[in-house]
C-alpha positions, -999 to +999 in steps of 0.1 A: +186-393+220+187-363+243+161-338+239+167-301+245+158-287+279+129-263+283+155-235+293+176-242+262+144-240+240+133-208+257+168-192+252+168-202+216+134-185+210+143-153+228+177-153+207+156-157+174+130-131+186+154-105+198+184-108+175+169-091+145+153-064+167+187-056+183+203-055+151+177-031+137+181-009+167+218-008+163+215+000+126+191+029+136+216+042+161+243+040+136+222+059+110+214+086+136+251+089+145+259+093+108+231+119+106+245+138+135+279+140+120+265+152+087+243+178+104+272+191+123+292+194+090+265+209+069+237+224+089+249+234+124+263+266+113+230+281+104+205+258+124+228+258+156+236+229+179+208+204+183+189+222+154+174+248+179+177+275+152+183+312+156+156+339+152+159+359+121+186+336+108+175+300+106+144+282+118+143+257+146+141+221+132+138+206+167+104+218+180+076+192+186+051+209+163+073+207+132+085+171+139+048+161+143+036+179+113+064+174+088+067+142+067+100+127+059+094+136+023+089+173+033+121+173+053+142+155+028+130+174-002+138+206+016+174+194+023+178+183-012+164+213-030+171+241-005+149+272-006+155+294-037+157+332-027+168+324+008+201+315+026+191+278+025+211+262-003+204+227-019+223+198-005+214+173-033+251+165-036+249+146-003+228+119-018+195+104-007+211+081+019+229+108+036+200+131+036+178+103+050+204+100+078+201+136+086+164+133+089+168+103+112+190+125+134+164+152+134+137+128+143+158+115+173+159+150+189+121+150+196+100+120+204+065+129+191+039+110+171+042+118+135+009+131+122+020+141+088-001+118+068-033+129+086-024+165+083-014+163+046-047+146+039-067+175+052-089+191+025-074+219+003-083+254+013-115+270-002-106+305+014-109+339-002-074+353-010-088+389-009-098+385+027-066+366+034-046+394+021-060+417+046-055+392+075-019+385+063-010+422+062-025+427+097-011+395+113+017+379+094+035+407+076+053+420+106+074+388+110+072+373+075+073+404+053+048+419+030+052+392+004+064+364+027+099+370+019+111+361+055+144+371+069+154+390+038+125+414+045+141+421+079+116+400+099+120+371+124+098+347+104+106+323+076+100+328+038+066+315+036+058+332+003+085+314-016+080+285-041+104+264-022+081+263+007+046+266-010+054+237-034+062+214-006+038+224+022+003+210+022-027+232+031-030+211+061+006+217+072+001+255+068-033+253+085-021+234+116+010+256+118-011+288+119-035+272+145-008+259+169+024+278+162+058+264+170+068+262+207+101+276+216+101+299+187+085+333+178+059+316+158+030+318+182-005+301+178-031+321+162-061+299+161-090+299+185-097+319+218-062+310+231-045+322+200-030+356+195-055+366+169-085+342+177-087+332+140-114+309+131-110+281+105-125+302+077-100+329+084-071+306+085-082+293+052-085+327+037-047+334+048-036+301+030-055+311-001-037+344-001-004+326+004-009+304-026-011+336-048+024+347-036+045+318-049+075+339-051+110+326-065 
């Protein structure tokens, strides 16, 4: 009885090990291609090519800070539900599988570690909303509007006072965004000595506490 050669055995092992992996990679690429097509059909008109956004019109979805901080749940629920009171309509009609493909495409644009679980697990704010209101008016209102209405208030910032955002964004998500900003956008970092306002952690939590009182439709 002929025994298989060492080379043949090695080739079989490699085929078994790599076959499923290659299949998974091919499936991922297929999902990303599908997501790109769906993005171009439904999202590109506002968020622009490659999701770079347009100041005062639609936010960038392809900057590393957002990609690092936002969970798949945050992105998918935003696409599904839209943002009431803004130009972002709901896309629930696309279905979960297609929305998931769009998120896969967005993830493919920026290769960064996803820190969303760590960020969403940060403790909730214990800030003072009265102090936060003063800071918000001094620092945030110029871009985001006096009640966080965003573009509708004539600013270059997004609608951070709307329920559609506040119901989905954790305090950690808002906290890290204020601290570190969003590169390649008009949202600059405001935390620490290198930030535009040198806000400390307590002041950032005060702003978050005030934002939680807005919760506009």
